[in-house]
C-alpha positions in Angstrom: 39.1 -46.1 -113.2 35.3 -46.5 -113.1 34.0 -49.6 -111.4 32.0 -51.8 -113.7 29.6 -54.1 -111.9 29.3 -56.3 -115.0 33.0 -56.8 -115.3 33.1 -57.5 -111.5 30.5 -60.2 -112.1 32.8 -61.8 -114.8 35.8 -61.6 -112.5 34.0 -63.4 -109.7 33.4 -66.4 -112.1 37.0 -66.6 -113.4 39.7 -68.3 -111.4 42.6 -66.0 -110.5 45.1 -68.3 -112.2 43.1 -68.2 -115.4 43.1 -64.4 -115.4 46.8 -64.3 -114.7 47.5 -66.6 -117.6 45.3 -64.6 -119.9 46.9 -61.3 -119.0 50.5 -62.5 -118.7 52.7 -60.1 -120.7 49.8 -57.7 -121.6 50.1 -53.9 -121.4 49.9 -52.4 -117.9 46.7 -50.4 -118.9 44.8 -53.6 -119.6 46.0 -55.3 -116.4 45.1 -52.2 -114.4 41.6 -52.2 -115.9 41.0 -55.6 -114.4 42.7 -54.7 -111.1 40.4 -51.7 -110.8 37.4 -54.0 -110.9 38.7 -56.4 -108.2 38.3 -56.0 -104.5 41.5 -55.1 -102.6 41.9 -58.7 -101.4 41.3 -60.2 -104.9 43.6 -57.6 -106.5 46.4 -58.7 -104.1 45.8 -62.3 -104.9 45.8 -61.6 -108.6 49.1 -59.6 -108.3 50.7 -62.5 -106.5 49.5 -65.0 -109.1 50.7 -62.7 -111.9 54.1 -62.6 -110.4 54.1 -66.3 -109.9 53.2 -67.1 -113.5 56.4 -67.4 -115.6 57.2 -68.8 -119.0 53.6 -69.1 -120.2 53.1 -71.1 -123.3 51.2 -69.2 -125.9 48.7 -72.1 -126.2 48.0 -71.9 -122.4 47.5 -68.1 -122.6 45.2 -68.5 -125.6 43.1 -71.2 -123.8 42.8 -69.0 -120.7 41.6 -66.1 -122.9 39.1 -68.3 -124.6 37.8 -69.5 -121.2 37.3 -65.9 -120.1 35.6 -65.0 -123.4 33.3 -68.0 -123.1 32.3 -66.9 -119.7 31.8 -63.3 -120.8 29.6 -64.4 -123.7 27.5 -66.5 -121.3 27.1 -63.5 -119.0 26.2 -61.3 -121.9 23.5 -63.8 -123.0 22.1 -63.7 -119.4 22.3 -59.8 -119.6 24.7 -59.7 -116.7 27.6 -58.3 -118.8 27.4 -55.6 -121.4 30.0 -55.0 -124.2 30.6 -51.4 -125.2 31.0 -50.3 -128.7 34.0 -48.1 -129.6 31.7 -45.1 -129.6 30.3 -45.6 -126.2 31.9 -43.9 -123.2 33.9 -41.4 -125.4 33.0 -37.8 -124.7 
C-alpha cells in the first residue's frame, strides 16, 4: 500500500475513537487502507480501539464519518488533501 502524506495529514487530525467508529463493520480493504497510512504506534492504537468498539449505533457511525469528511474537506480547501478521481492512479 502506497503511503499518502495527505491521508496521513487527515489521520493526524482525527481522533482514534472517531476513526474506529467510522470504520466499524467496514470491509477489511478499506480499514487496511487507513492502517497503511498510520505509524506503527498509531496503527496499534487504532486496532485496539476498533476491537473495543462494539454495538455501534448507525447514527454514531454516521456522525463519525461526517466529522472525518468535514475535516477532509477543510484540508482539501487548504490544499493539504487531494481527492483522486476514479480515473487517477489506474494503469
